[in-house]
C-alpha positions in Angstrom: 0.0 0.0 0.0 1.4 3.4 -0.9 1.8 6.3 1.6 -1.1 8.2 0.1 -3.3 5.1 0.1 -2.5 4.5 3.8 -3.5 8.1 4.6 -6.9 7.5 2.9 -7.6 4.4 4.9 -7.0 6.1 8.2 -9.3 9.1 7.5 -11.9 7.4 5.3 -14.5 6.3 8.0 -15.5 9.2 10.3 -18.3 7.4 12.1 -19.5 3.8 12.6 -23.3 3.6 13.0 -25.1 1.1 15.2 -26.5 -0.8 12.2 -23.3 -1.1 10.3 -23.8 2.1 8.4 -20.7 4.3 8.1 -20.1 7.9 7.5 -17.2 8.7 5.3 -14.9 11.7 5.1 -15.7 13.6 1.8 -12.1 14.5 1.1 -11.0 10.9 1.6 -13.8 9.7 -0.6 -12.7 12.1 -3.3 -9.1 11.1 -3.0 -10.0 7.4 -3.2 -12.2 8.0 -6.3 -9.2 9.9 -7.9 -6.9 6.9 -7.2 -9.4 4.6 -9.0 -9.1 6.8 -12.2 -5.4 5.9 -12.6 -4.6 3.6 -15.5 -4.5 -0.1 -14.5 -6.2 0.4 -11.2 -9.1 -2.0 -10.4 -12.0 -0.3 -8.6 -13.0 -3.7 -7.1 -9.4 -4.2 -5.7 -9.3 -0.7 -4.3 -12.7 -1.2 -2.6 -11.5 -4.5 -1.1 -8.2 -3.0 0.0 -10.0 -0.1 1.8 -13.0 -2.0 3.2 -15.6 -0.3 1.0 -18.3 -1.9 -1.1 -17.3 -1.9 -4.8 -20.6 -0.4 -5.9 -20.3 2.4 -3.4 -16.8 3.2 -4.6 -18.0 3.1 -8.3 -20.7 5.7 -7.3 -18.0 7.9 -5.7 -15.9 7.7 -8.9 -19.0 8.8 -10.8 -19.8 11.5 -8.3 -16.4 13.0 -7.8 -14.6 12.4 -11.1 -17.5 13.3 -13.4 -17.7 9.8 -14.9 -21.2 8.9 -16.0 -22.2 5.2 -15.6 -22.7 3.4 -18.9 -26.4 3.3 -20.0 -27.4 6.7 -18.6 -29.1 9.2 -21.0 -26.1 11.5 -20.9 -23.7 8.8 -21.8 -25.8 7.5 -24.7 -26.9 10.9 -26.2 -24.1 11.1 -28.7 -24.1 7.3 -29.5 -24.7 6.2 -33.1 -28.1 4.8 -34.0 -28.2 1.2 -35.2 -29.9 0.7 -38.5 -31.5 -2.5 -39.9 -29.3 -4.4 -42.3 -30.5 -6.6 -45.1 -28.3 -8.8 -47.3 -28.8 -10.4 -50.6 -26.7 -12.3 -53.1 -25.9 -10.6 -56.4 -28.1 -11.9 -59.1 -25.1 -13.5 -60.8 -24.4 -15.8 -57.8 -28.0 -16.7 -57.0 -29.0 -20.2 -57.9 -31.6 -20.2 -60.6 -34.9 -21.7 -59.4 -37.6 -22.3 -61.8 -41.2 -22.7 -60.8 -41.2 -26.3 -62.0 -38.3 -27.4 -59.6 -39.1 -30.3 -57.3 -37.7 -31.8 -54.1 -38.5 -35.5 -53.3 -38.2 -36.9 -49.9 -38.6 -40.7 -49.6 -39.7 -41.6 -46.1 -40.6 -45.1 -45.1 -43.1 -46.2 -47.7 -44.1 -42.7 -48.8 -42.7 -40.2 -51.2 -43.1 -36.5 -50.4 -42.8 -34.2 -53.4 -42.4 -30.5 -52.9 -42.7 -28.3 -56.0 -41.7 -24.7 -56.5 -39.5 -22.5 -54.3 -38.9 -24.0 -50.9 -37.8 -22.3 -47.8 -34.8 -24.4 -46.5 -35.6 -23.6 -42.8 -39.2 -24.7 -43.1 -38.2 -27.8 -45.0 -35.8 -28.6 -42.1 -38.6 -28.3 -39.6 -40.8 -30.7 -41.6 -38.0 -33.3 -41.9 -37.2 -33.0 -38.1 -40.9 -33.6 -37.3 -41.0 -36.6 -39.6 -37.8 -38.0 -38.0 -39.3 -37.7 -34.5 -42.3 -39.9 -35.4 -40.0 -42.8 -36.3 
């Protein structure tokens, strides 16, 4: 623990309540929050080291260092808007399907013939259902 960090620990808690609630020194809270802003410093580790709940320490960092928690309106105001995306194959690479195309599925003693354009996902569901009845 550094000298500055040791100073914060001694002056952090000003009063211990009867139900476990503590009152903290504002200057010590601000100093601890500033320490958490240093590169490579883990807020959770600092909280553990100083006997403070990590969520409380994150709130102090937000309060005293001007860092807005992710997901707040202020943090997302300038965010880019996601747009729907559709994809399609160029016409030169699309398989040609004629209206007279046919798929045959032989299952047990029956032949299932499907004509025209077939949705592969729907066909997969039909085949799965047939396989379950075996």
